[in-house]
BABA-73127 format. One line per 3 residues: number of its first residue (from 1); for each residue z, x, y of N, C-alpha, C. Coordinates in nm, 4 decimals. Atoms other than C-alpha are relative to their C-alpha. Example, Ala and Ser with C-alpha at 12.3 -4.5 7.8 and 13.67 -1.06 7.14 Angstrom:
2
1) 0.0000:0.0890:-0.1190:0.7800:1.2300:-0.4500:0.0000:0.0900:0.1200  -0.0060:-0.0820:-0.1190:0.7140:1.3670:-0.1060:0.0730:-0.0770:0.1090
***
This chain:
242
1) 0.0087:0.0879:-0.1186:-0.0067:0.0039:-0.0015:0.0123:0.0701:0.1159  0.0033:-0.0765:-0.1106:-0.0960:0.1600:0.3316:0.0594:-0.0576:0.1166  -0.0824:0.0462:-0.1118:0.0586:-0.0761:0.5860:0.1442:-0.0336:-0.0340
4) -0.1434:0.0464:0.0334:0.4206:-0.1310:0.6274:0.0369:-0.0798:0.1315  -0.0162:0.0926:-0.1043:0.5038:-0.4319:0.8431:0.1575:-0.0055:0.0236  -0.1419:0.0166:-0.0379:0.8325:-0.5295:1.0115:0.0663:-0.0987:-0.0898
7) -0.0703:0.0932:0.1177:1.0022:-0.6883:0.6875:0.1584:-0.0272:0.0581  -0.1307:0.0189:-0.0054:1.3378:-0.8336:0.6812:0.0641:0.1176:-0.0943  -0.0565:-0.0988:0.0877:1.5885:-0.5805:0.5184:0.0032:-0.0419:-0.1355
10) 0.0307:0.0150:0.1334:1.5665:-0.7746:0.1928:-0.1214:-0.0154:-0.0726  0.1381:0.0217:0.0413:1.2026:-0.7781:0.1830:-0.0639:0.1203:0.0173  0.0518:-0.1331:-0.0427:1.0920:-0.4096:0.1266:-0.1541:-0.0135:0.0152
13) 0.1423:-0.0136:-0.0306:0.7076:-0.5042:0.1621:-0.0728:-0.0394:-0.1365  0.1002:0.0288:0.1251:0.3970:-0.5712:-0.0727:-0.0718:0.1003:-0.0322  0.1052:-0.1194:0.0382:0.1664:-0.3523:-0.2702:-0.1296:-0.0369:0.0391
16) 0.1175:0.0282:-0.0817:-0.1155:-0.5323:-0.0977:0.0167:0.0238:0.1443  0.1156:-0.0203:0.0632:-0.3371:-0.4524:0.0589:-0.0296:0.1388:0.0124  0.0398:-0.1452:-0.0077:-0.5238:-0.1080:0.0437:0.0230:0.0712:-0.1492
19) -0.0367:-0.0876:0.1169:-0.4904:0.1808:-0.2309:0.1256:0.0166:-0.0182  -0.1552:-0.0297:0.0174:-0.1465:0.2469:-0.3814:0.0817:-0.0978:-0.0149  -0.0834:0.0792:-0.0188:0.1617:0.0600:-0.3490:0.1193:0.0330:0.0866
22) -0.0988:-0.0006:-0.0933:0.4684:0.0172:-0.1443:0.0973:0.0949:-0.0656  -0.0991:-0.0916:0.0742:0.7150:0.3176:-0.2353:0.1453:-0.0564:0.0122  -0.1380:0.0502:0.0168:1.0222:0.0927:-0.2506:0.0119:-0.1127:-0.0837
25) 0.0073:0.1240:0.1187:1.1485:-0.1234:-0.5390:0.0720:-0.1361:0.0613  -0.0818:0.1444:-0.0297:1.2666:-0.4859:-0.5010:0.1204:0.0062:-0.0455  -0.1357:0.0083:0.0341:1.6279:-0.5521:-0.5246:0.0153:-0.0703:-0.1235
28) -0.0314:0.0698:0.1250:1.7747:-0.6741:-0.8628:-0.0351:-0.1541:0.0079  0.0478:0.1404:-0.0149:1.6327:-1.0272:-0.9185:-0.0667:-0.0672:0.1017  0.0981:0.0453:-0.0877:1.3978:-1.0485:-0.6567:-0.1414:0.0110:-0.0600
31) 0.1447:0.0145:0.0546:1.0327:-1.1506:-0.7146:-0.0967:-0.0087:0.1176  0.0987:0.0303:-0.1041:0.7118:-1.1148:-0.5169:-0.1307:-0.0361:-0.1136  0.1312:0.0456:0.0572:0.3757:-1.2898:-0.6182:-0.1127:0.0393:0.0716
34) 0.1188:-0.0496:-0.0969:0.0482:-1.1119:-0.4838:-0.1052:-0.0401:-0.0785  0.1229:0.0556:0.0287:-0.2707:-1.2809:-0.5214:-0.1174:0.0101:0.0653  0.1381:-0.0091:-0.0779:-0.6251:-1.2085:-0.4477:-0.0939:-0.1207:0.0078
37) 0.0608:0.1421:-0.0367:-0.8472:-1.4782:-0.3153:-0.1485:-0.0009:0.0265  -0.0384:-0.1165:0.1155:-1.0468:-1.3078:-0.4598:-0.0325:0.1303:0.0481  0.0434:-0.1474:-0.0348:-1.1460:-0.9303:-0.4632:-0.1677:-0.0103:-0.0330
40) 0.1441:-0.0098:0.0360:-1.5216:-0.8581:-0.4483:-0.0339:0.1442:-0.0193  0.0525:-0.1447:0.0135:-1.6725:-0.5153:-0.5712:-0.1461:-0.0047:-0.0285  0.1359:-0.0241:0.0475:-2.0168:-0.3915:-0.6016:-0.0303:0.1568:-0.0308
43) 0.0079:-0.1482:0.0486:-2.1111:-0.0733:-0.7958:-0.1283:0.0228:-0.0451  0.1069:-0.0310:0.0595:-2.4017:0.1035:-0.9085:0.0237:0.0677:-0.1379  -0.0159:-0.0387:0.1516:-2.4343:0.1447:-1.2980:-0.0796:0.1104:-0.0390
46) 0.0798:-0.1130:0.0462:-2.7219:0.3920:-1.2978:-0.1307:-0.0843:-0.0588  0.1276:0.0309:0.0660:-3.0830:0.3339:-1.4335:-0.0435:-0.1429:0.1023  0.0513:0.0996:-0.0949:-3.1542:0.0789:-1.1350:0.1028:-0.1165:-0.0250
49) -0.0932:0.1340:0.0072:-2.8548:-0.1693:-1.2162:0.1185:0.0031:0.0956  -0.0988:0.0101:-0.0817:-2.6212:-0.2989:-0.9760:0.1046:-0.1081:-0.0587  -0.0810:0.0769:0.0437:-2.3004:-0.4733:-1.0645:0.0903:-0.0540:0.0894
52) -0.0816:0.0699:-0.1001:-2.1096:-0.7306:-0.8568:0.1079:-0.0656:-0.0845  -0.1081:0.0720:0.0730:-1.7711:-0.8535:-0.9729:0.1018:-0.0759:0.1134  -0.1154:0.0701:-0.0579:-1.5290:-1.1292:-0.8365:0.1102:-0.0113:-0.0809
55) -0.1409:-0.0048:0.0934:-1.1646:-1.1089:-0.9450:0.1058:-0.0764:0.0791  -0.1171:0.0458:-0.0659:-0.8665:-1.3126:-0.8682:0.1232:0.0747:-0.0646  -0.1028:-0.0828:0.0434:-0.6356:-1.0322:-0.9220:0.1519:-0.0601:0.0288
58) -0.1595:0.0721:-0.0165:-0.2514:-1.1521:-0.9734:0.0800:0.1219:-0.0268  -0.1060:-0.1184:0.0337:0.0480:-0.9259:-0.9581:0.1403:-0.0775:0.0270  -0.1344:0.0326:-0.0228:0.4042:-1.0229:-1.0067:0.1033:0.1115:-0.0242
61) -0.0934:-0.1002:0.0076:0.6932:-0.8023:-0.9286:0.1350:-0.0301:-0.0181  -0.1487:0.0305:0.0034:1.0595:-0.8163:-1.0349:0.0909:0.1280:0.0236  -0.1143:-0.0836:-0.0192:1.3471:-0.6064:-0.9257:0.0869:0.0122:-0.1301
64) -0.0886:-0.0333:0.1347:1.5365:-0.4597:-1.2237:0.1353:0.0476:0.0385  -0.1223:-0.0729:-0.0338:1.8167:-0.3090:-1.0241:-0.0209:0.1476:0.0387  0.0099:-0.1401:-0.0340:1.8576:0.0339:-0.8711:-0.1283:0.0295:0.0444
67) 0.1471:-0.0319:-0.0381:1.5398:0.2138:-0.8291:-0.1435:-0.0581:-0.0705  0.1014:0.0396:0.0811:1.3360:0.0312:-1.0861:-0.0503:-0.1319:0.0336  0.0937:0.1302:-0.0357:1.0797:-0.2496:-1.0725:-0.1034:-0.0207:-0.1116
70) 0.0922:0.0239:0.1039:0.8722:-0.4196:-1.3441:-0.1277:-0.0778:0.0724  0.1151:0.0731:-0.0539:0.5300:-0.5596:-1.2798:-0.0827:-0.0443:-0.1250  0.0836:0.0767:0.1065:0.2894:-0.7985:-1.4631:-0.1344:-0.0356:0.0792
73) 0.1123:0.0286:-0.0750:-0.0688:-0.8120:-1.3585:-0.1104:-0.0534:-0.0967  0.1265:0.0571:0.0873:-0.3832:-0.9920:-1.4778:-0.0879:-0.0627:0.1185  0.1116:0.0623:-0.0822:-0.6952:-1.1700:-1.3329:-0.0295:-0.1366:-0.0863
76) 0.0363:0.1079:0.0595:-0.7012:-1.5401:-1.4327:-0.1435:-0.0368:-0.0028  0.1498:0.0279:0.0041:-1.0739:-1.5666:-1.3599:-0.0789:0.1080:0.0695  0.1101:-0.1248:-0.0607:-1.3521:-1.2773:-1.3355:-0.1395:-0.0667:-0.0177
79) 0.1416:0.0227:0.0053:-1.7175:-1.3269:-1.2601:-0.0667:0.1286:0.0039  0.0859:-0.1476:-0.0197:-1.9553:-1.0344:-1.3129:-0.1371:-0.0387:-0.0143  0.1448:0.0068:-0.0055:-2.3190:-1.0276:-1.2228:-0.0773:0.1334:-0.0020
82) 0.0455:-0.1302:0.0371:-2.5226:-0.7422:-1.3436:-0.1639:-0.0146:0.0272  0.1686:0.0151:-0.0412:-2.9152:-0.7209:-1.1684:-0.0626:0.1483:-0.0104  0.0957:-0.1091:-0.0065:-3.1906:-0.4670:-1.1720:-0.0351:0.0440:-0.1321
85) 0.0893:-0.0560:0.1271:-3.4168:-0.2995:-1.4355:-0.0205:-0.1132:-0.0737  0.0533:0.1083:0.0830:-3.5384:-0.6500:-1.5498:0.1154:-0.0781:-0.0379  -0.1057:0.0947:0.0413:-3.1881:-0.7917:-1.6046:0.0550:-0.0685:0.1194
88) -0.0785:0.0754:-0.0985:-3.0074:-1.0595:-1.4206:0.0968:-0.1130:-0.0833  -0.0974:0.0722:0.1205:-2.7081:-1.1813:-1.6297:0.1430:-0.0291:0.0721  -0.1125:0.0303:-0.0624:-2.3730:-1.3296:-1.5560:0.1074:-0.0007:-0.1208
91) -0.1023:0.0154:0.0923:-2.0461:-1.3142:-1.7408:0.1361:-0.0426:0.0671  -0.1206:0.0411:-0.0679:-1.7019:-1.4685:-1.6796:0.0940:-0.0097:-0.1023  -0.0867:0.0141:0.1043:-1.3587:-1.5058:-1.8296:0.1441:0.0648:0.0719
94) -0.1448:-0.0327:-0.0328:-0.9692:-1.4146:-1.8094:-0.0293:0.1589:-0.0139  -0.0136:-0.1408:0.0252:-0.9016:-1.0464:-1.7507:0.1065:0.0489:-0.0821  -0.1009:-0.0540:0.0788:-0.6857:-0.7983:-1.9276:0.1517:-0.0020:0.0825
97) -0.1377:-0.0028:-0.0362:-0.2954:-0.7993:-1.8966:0.0346:0.1410:0.0368  -0.0548:-0.1272:-0.0328:-0.1306:-0.5067:-1.7140:0.1414:-0.0110:-0.0028  -0.1530:-0.0147:-0.0226:0.2405:-0.4015:-1.7519:0.0293:0.1259:0.0564
100) -0.0305:-0.1317:-0.0839:0.3821:-0.1527:-1.5007:0.1559:0.0105:0.0099  -0.1371:-0.0359:-0.0186:0.7107:0.0043:-1.4202:0.0100:0.0999:0.1229  -0.0040:-0.0725:-0.1188:0.7819:0.1517:-1.0773:0.1432:0.0670:0.0192
103) -0.1483:-0.0881:-0.0384:1.0745:0.4119:-0.9793:-0.0198:0.0295:0.1413  0.0056:-0.0195:-0.1298:1.1233:0.4101:-0.6215:0.1641:0.0133:0.0621  -0.1277:-0.0195:-0.0405:1.4592:0.5805:-0.5092:0.0524:-0.0300:0.1563
106) -0.0221:0.0131:-0.1343:1.4359:0.5261:-0.1417:0.0181:-0.1318:0.0584  -0.0053:0.1341:-0.0544:1.5576:0.2465:0.0700:-0.1208:-0.0220:0.1131  0.1007:0.0229:-0.0851:1.3157:0.0477:0.2945:0.0144:0.0383:0.1258
109) -0.0375:-0.0561:-0.1363:1.4930:0.1566:0.6043:-0.0186:0.1631:0.0136  0.0192:-0.1839:0.0046:1.4141:0.5593:0.5197:-0.1215:0.0090:0.0915  0.1266:-0.0727:-0.0593:1.1855:0.7437:0.7390:-0.1106:0.0370:-0.0922
112) 0.0813:-0.0606:0.0824:1.0382:0.9061:0.4371:0.0297:-0.0736:-0.1369  -0.0286:0.0755:0.1309:0.9964:0.6998:0.1068:-0.1141:0.0537:-0.1123  0.1043:-0.0454:0.1089:0.8164:0.7892:-0.2173:0.0313:-0.0919:-0.1394
115) -0.0256:0.0901:0.1201:0.7771:0.6193:-0.5616:-0.1206:0.0384:-0.1116  0.0954:-0.0407:0.1193:0.6004:0.6661:-0.8946:-0.0118:-0.1434:-0.0716  0.0548:0.1210:0.0771:0.4166:0.3944:-1.0901:-0.0765:0.0352:-0.1296
118) 0.0637:0.0001:0.1107:0.3198:0.3746:-1.4406:-0.0543:-0.1330:-0.0662  0.0570:0.1262:0.0395:0.1140:0.1105:-1.6079:-0.0956:-0.0015:-0.1393  0.1090:0.0049:0.1137:-0.0963:0.0197:-1.9368:-0.0735:-0.1275:0.0332
121) 0.0708:0.1137:-0.0078:-0.3756:-0.2143:-1.9112:-0.0731:-0.0262:-0.1381  0.0280:0.0346:0.1409:-0.4327:-0.4073:-2.2476:-0.1661:-0.0223:-0.0093  0.1288:0.0469:0.0087:-0.7749:-0.5226:-2.3891:0.0124:-0.1448:-0.0516
124) -0.0136:0.1224:0.0577:-0.6630:-0.8804:-2.4289:-0.0671:-0.1042:0.0604  0.0936:0.1179:-0.0669:-0.9031:-1.0619:-2.1836:-0.1181:-0.0339:-0.0663  0.1159:0.0644:0.0625:-1.2126:-1.2553:-2.2607:-0.1139:0.1203:-0.0244
127) 0.0841:-0.1191:0.0390:-1.4639:-1.0352:-2.4329:-0.1134:0.0509:0.0919  0.0939:-0.0366:-0.0988:-1.7234:-1.0600:-2.1781:0.0430:0.0839:0.1194  -0.0448:-0.0721:-0.1153:-1.5020:-0.8846:-1.8976:0.1198:0.0795:-0.0371
130) -0.1224:-0.0793:0.0335:-1.2222:-0.6986:-2.0796:-0.0468:0.1557:-0.0122  0.0228:-0.1643:0.0151:-1.2105:-0.3130:-2.1054:-0.0298:0.0150:-0.1651  0.0138:-0.0102:0.1204:-1.3079:-0.1670:-2.4148:0.1055:0.0823:-0.0591
133) -0.1345:-0.0548:0.0504:-1.0172:0.0433:-2.4514:0.0986:-0.0053:0.0967  -0.1187:-0.0079:-0.0838:-0.6531:0.0477:-2.3219:-0.0116:0.1048:0.1222  0.0085:-0.1124:-0.1120:-0.6289:0.2104:-1.9843:0.1305:0.0385:0.0579
136) -0.1327:-0.0347:-0.0503:-0.3289:0.3934:-1.8623:0.0014:0.0815:0.1265  -0.0156:-0.0588:-0.1225:-0.2321:0.4763:-1.5270:0.1237:0.0538:0.0225  -0.1101:-0.0542:-0.0660:0.0056:0.6990:-1.3473:-0.0229:0.0480:0.1413
139) 0.0351:-0.0112:-0.1527:0.0352:0.6851:-0.9679:0.1280:0.0537:0.0801  -0.1092:-0.0524:-0.0777:0.2506:0.8672:-0.6906:-0.0311:-0.0587:0.1356  0.0346:0.0582:-0.1408:0.2792:0.7164:-0.3425:0.1263:0.0582:0.0914
142) -0.1042:-0.0523:-0.1144:0.4541:0.8778:-0.0248:-0.0424:-0.0625:0.1148  0.0235:0.0478:-0.1400:0.4990:0.7245:0.3053:0.0968:0.0509:0.1069  -0.0814:-0.0734:-0.1244:0.6296:0.8873:0.6399:-0.0204:-0.0981:0.1055
145) 0.0238:0.0980:-0.1079:0.7140:0.6294:0.9152:0.0217:0.1009:0.1246  0.0145:-0.1009:-0.0814:0.6175:0.8742:1.1870:0.0900:-0.0562:0.1224  -0.0441:0.0755:-0.1144:0.7308:0.6184:1.4883:0.0301:-0.1333:-0.0639
148) -0.0312:0.1675:0.0487:0.8412:0.2581:1.4725:-0.1268:-0.0785:-0.0085  0.1383:0.0808:0.0031:0.4790:0.1584:1.5235:-0.0980:0.0969:-0.0925  0.1020:-0.0753:0.0736:0.3065:0.4402:1.3275:0.0453:0.0605:-0.1308
151) -0.0600:-0.0723:0.1443:0.3180:0.5571:0.9562:-0.1368:0.0662:-0.0650  0.1119:-0.0523:0.0816:0.1110:0.7808:0.7330:0.0349:0.0051:-0.1487  -0.0545:0.0240:0.1484:0.1052:0.8078:0.3560:-0.1094:0.0697:-0.0699
154) 0.0893:-0.0675:0.0740:-0.0695:0.9615:0.0780:0.0280:-0.0618:-0.1594  -0.0143:0.0661:0.1148:-0.1451:0.8149:-0.2749:-0.0889:0.0895:-0.1136  0.0546:-0.0675:0.1002:-0.2373:1.0095:-0.6041:-0.0061:-0.0633:-0.1251
157) 0.0092:0.0873:0.1223:-0.3588:0.8219:-0.9175:-0.1022:0.0769:-0.0803  0.0809:-0.0475:0.0925:-0.4800:0.9278:-1.2350:0.0133:-0.1059:-0.1167  0.0183:0.1037:0.1083:-0.6196:0.6875:-1.5085:-0.0746:0.0503:-0.1279
160) 0.0741:-0.0560:0.1053:-0.7319:0.7325:-1.8680:-0.0145:-0.1071:-0.0851  0.0495:0.1157:0.0828:-0.9232:0.4994:-2.1029:-0.1040:0.0426:-0.0870  0.1060:-0.0481:0.1016:-1.0804:0.6028:-2.4264:-0.0459:0.1499:0.0276
163) 0.0232:-0.1417:-0.0480:-1.2755:0.9265:-2.3414:-0.0277:-0.0107:0.1365  0.0187:-0.0023:-0.1392:-1.3037:0.8313:-1.9677:0.1215:0.0028:0.0718  -0.1227:-0.0051:-0.0752:-1.0762:0.8865:-1.6912:-0.0361:0.0152:0.1541
166) 0.0230:-0.0113:-0.1261:-1.0569:0.8836:-1.3173:0.1154:0.0746:0.0764  -0.0779:-0.0370:-0.0798:-0.8723:1.0569:-1.0661:-0.0153:-0.0395:0.1556  0.0007:0.0475:-0.1275:-0.7859:0.9315:-0.7019:0.0946:0.0624:0.1055
169) -0.1020:-0.0685:-0.1145:-0.6424:1.1082:-0.3881:-0.0297:-0.0672:0.1249  0.0409:0.1061:-0.0951:-0.6070:0.8707:-0.0947:0.1012:0.0536:0.1318  -0.0890:0.0090:-0.1068:-0.4554:0.9144:0.2508:-0.0226:-0.1035:0.1104
172) 0.0221:0.1059:-0.0789:-0.3769:0.6568:0.5004:0.0727:-0.0046:0.1455  -0.0867:0.0106:-0.1090:-0.2558:0.5626:0.8444:0.0019:-0.1604:0.0366  -0.0145:0.1375:-0.0341:-0.1002:0.2287:0.9626:0.0692:0.0200:0.1372
175) -0.0300:0.0363:-0.1394:-0.0298:0.0926:1.3041:0.0476:-0.1316:0.0151  -0.0717:0.1383:-0.0368:0.1957:-0.2051:1.4169:-0.0803:-0.0223:0.1278  0.0831:0.0561:-0.1143:-0.0569:-0.4069:1.6310:0.0957:-0.1131:0.0812
178) -0.1108:0.0978:-0.0516:0.2313:-0.6788:1.6888:0.1037:-0.0235:-0.0867  -0.1280:0.0018:0.0987:0.5502:-0.7804:1.5571:-0.0198:-0.0880:-0.1259  0.0597:0.0730:0.1137:0.3404:-0.9942:1.2887:-0.1130:0.0709:-0.0549
181) 0.1422:-0.0471:0.0391:0.0172:-0.7881:1.2442:0.0125:0.1559:-0.0056  0.0255:-0.1494:0.0324:-0.0529:-0.4383:1.0793:-0.1044:0.0354:-0.0274  0.1277:-0.0405:0.0132:-0.3695:-0.2604:1.0954:0.0020:0.1397:-0.0881
184) -0.0133:-0.1383:0.0764:-0.4622:0.0436:0.8461:-0.1407:0.0580:-0.0243  0.1288:-0.0792:0.0537:-0.7248:0.2917:0.7643:0.0379:0.0956:-0.1085  -0.0121:-0.0988:0.1354:-0.7614:0.4960:0.4388:-0.1269:0.0981:-0.0151
187) 0.1232:-0.0857:0.0518:-0.9935:0.7727:0.3241:0.0656:0.0425:-0.1509  -0.0296:-0.0221:0.1375:-1.0076:0.8361:-0.0432:-0.1079:0.0989:-0.0807  0.0744:-0.0802:0.0812:-1.1483:1.1067:-0.2716:-0.0010:-0.0429:-0.1568
190) -0.0223:0.0551:0.1405:-1.2355:0.9874:-0.6317:-0.0937:0.0894:-0.0976  0.0575:-0.0832:0.0992:-1.3458:1.1817:-0.9433:-0.0033:-0.0629:-0.1277  0.0063:0.0541:0.1272:-1.4652:1.0369:-1.2716:-0.0496:0.1069:-0.0993
193) 0.0378:-0.0873:0.0869:-1.4741:1.2400:-1.5812:-0.1517:-0.0116:-0.0577  0.1222:-0.0092:0.0482:-1.8090:1.3655:-1.6436:-0.1152:-0.0461:0.0987  0.0783:0.0304:-0.1330:-1.9328:1.2592:-1.2965:0.0055:0.0755:0.1166
196) -0.0398:-0.0537:-0.1156:-1.9607:1.3732:-0.9568:0.1222:-0.0650:0.0690  -0.0975:0.0533:-0.0857:-1.6929:1.3184:-0.6974:-0.0717:-0.0803:0.0965  0.0647:0.0850:-0.1188:-1.7354:1.0669:-0.4189:0.1242:-0.0303:0.0961
199) -0.1019:0.0206:-0.0932:-1.5618:0.9698:-0.1020:-0.0060:-0.1554:0.0421  -0.0215:0.1423:-0.0530:-1.4554:0.6200:0.0220:0.0793:-0.0185:0.1196  -0.0697:0.0453:-0.1008:-1.3219:0.4657:0.3395:0.0278:-0.1447:0.0210
202) -0.0236:0.1424:-0.0129:-1.1548:0.1529:0.4121:0.0888:-0.0311:0.1012  -0.0757:0.0348:-0.1022:-0.9703:-0.0548:0.6628:0.0590:-0.1423:-0.0317  -0.0608:0.1209:0.0140:-0.7696:-0.3794:0.6839:0.1192:-0.0278:0.0737
205) -0.1270:0.0419:-0.0830:-0.4813:-0.5841:0.8146:0.0768:-0.0699:-0.1037  -0.0849:0.0741:0.0696:-0.1849:-0.7452:0.6983:0.0847:-0.1000:0.1022  -0.0643:0.1030:-0.0783:-0.0332:-1.0662:0.8671:0.1201:-0.0618:-0.0464
208) -0.1190:0.0622:0.0335:0.3214:-1.1494:0.8508:0.0186:-0.1576:0.0426  -0.0118:0.1223:-0.0657:0.3419:-1.5329:0.8647:0.1589:-0.0377:0.0132  -0.1630:-0.0150:-0.0150:0.7221:-1.5072:0.8133:0.0650:0.0922:-0.0936
211) -0.0755:-0.1044:0.1095:0.9747:-1.3052:0.6116:-0.0375:-0.0059:-0.1459  0.0306:0.0244:0.1538:0.8385:-1.4517:0.2892:-0.1438:0.0053:-0.0280  0.1468:0.0204:0.0383:0.4673:-1.4944:0.3232:-0.0744:0.1102:0.0862
214) 0.1134:-0.0747:-0.0656:0.1877:-1.2393:0.4127:-0.1593:-0.0342:-0.0381  0.1312:0.0095:0.0641:-0.1835:-1.2749:0.4093:-0.0741:0.1363:0.0440  0.0823:-0.1253:-0.0337:-0.4258:-0.9698:0.4089:-0.1436:-0.0169:-0.0133
217) 0.1364:-0.0288:0.0122:-0.7638:-0.8487:0.4255:-0.0495:0.1202:0.0102  0.0134:-0.1212:0.0073:-0.9277:-0.5415:0.3559:-0.1746:0.0430:-0.0341  0.1564:-0.0463:0.0521:-1.2980:-0.3593:0.2933:0.0331:0.1328:-0.0029
220) -0.0107:-0.1625:0.0468:-1.3613:-0.0177:0.1554:-0.1725:0.0160:-0.0334  0.1228:-0.0188:0.0127:-1.7082:0.1365:0.1265:-0.0128:0.1569:-0.0160  0.0555:-0.1545:0.0072:-1.8888:0.4639:-0.0087:-0.0635:0.0556:0.1107
223) 0.0517:-0.0611:-0.1099:-1.9581:0.6998:0.2297:-0.0483:0.1439:-0.0375  0.0731:-0.1113:0.0443:-2.0610:1.0037:0.0055:0.0196:0.0198:-0.1326  -0.0153:-0.0275:0.1271:-2.1200:1.1011:-0.3388:-0.0074:-0.1166:-0.0987
226) -0.0102:0.0866:0.0983:-2.0400:0.9176:-0.6598:0.1279:-0.1012:0.0128  -0.1096:0.1016:0.0147:-1.8006:0.6087:-0.5909:-0.0474:-0.1333:0.0279  0.0125:0.1359:-0.0201:-1.7648:0.2401:-0.5548:-0.0850:-0.0316:0.1265
229) 0.0859:0.0395:-0.1222:-2.0478:0.0931:-0.3229:0.0847:-0.0727:0.0920  -0.0813:0.0703:-0.0859:-1.8263:-0.1685:-0.1638:0.1110:-0.0553:-0.0649  -0.1080:0.0818:0.0331:-1.4910:-0.3464:-0.1889:0.0363:-0.1007:0.1083
232) -0.0548:0.0982:-0.1036:-1.3844:-0.6553:-0.0133:0.1182:-0.0976:-0.0604  -0.1017:0.0977:0.0450:-1.0598:-0.8732:-0.0436:0.0664:-0.0818:0.0887  -0.1036:0.0875:-0.0767:-0.8377:-1.1392:0.0871:0.1045:-0.0207:-0.0925
235) -0.1201:0.0365:0.1007:-0.4908:-1.2137:-0.0561:0.1156:-0.0426:0.0729  -0.1233:0.0374:-0.0738:-0.1592:-1.3768:0.0135:0.1049:0.0302:-0.1028  -0.1271:-0.0504:0.0675:0.1700:-1.2487:-0.0999:0.1204:-0.0711:0.0379
238) -0.0988:0.0665:-0.0192:0.4919:-1.4300:-0.1322:0.1304:0.0765:-0.0605  -0.1514:-0.0581:0.0456:0.8831:-1.2920:-0.1521:0.0609:-0.1291:-0.0444  -0.0896:0.0870:0.0426:1.0978:-1.4990:-0.3593:0.1571:0.0511:-0.0261
241) -0.1269:-0.0665:0.0078:1.3932:-1.2852:-0.3038:0.1135:-0.0740:0.0703  -0.1042:0.0644:-0.0478:1.7381:-1.4010:-0.1728:-0.0329:-0.0176:0.1512
***
């Protein structure tokens, strides 16, 4: 999560939007629900084929107490279109289930926060849209609140699935535009095993309707090398803590 808005002390923020996650854990028993409405991606598959995907990505976070937080993710509905090289096909269905565990020892009021996130994505989704192999992810997120209105952060992620893997290194800067609106920019370097590296850049906003509800939007695009062509998303997040 690139942006850090002015939350109440008992709401440490959301993992949406942007790359990474908020490096603070929910308090014991607190819950957030974060829902994409949806997320759209566009990618080049090679051999003249382009793939567009629409995903209603869902994430439930549960505070376990202390520095730990459990996460459950899935995508109730996916639609995938593949075009080019004489092909124009659609596939749709429920996506895979993701189980994750976050470790974040810092409090939300700290100037410097950091956290680790590990997850596994199973192959239990509908056959047309699920992964061929389980995917394992390990991520590290760091954030420094430079001033009351400005923060900078870094995110490092490594994924592994079958014989494939990808590493991502992203940096971001967030700025409080008003007491309810935060904007951010991010720059990421990605590298897929056996492929060239590529660079992506993105921007977005998070709007705090109140201490319990956030609406967000963001866009990211390839600017060089081998990387995802486009990503655009809207989402809503709800805090169900005390």
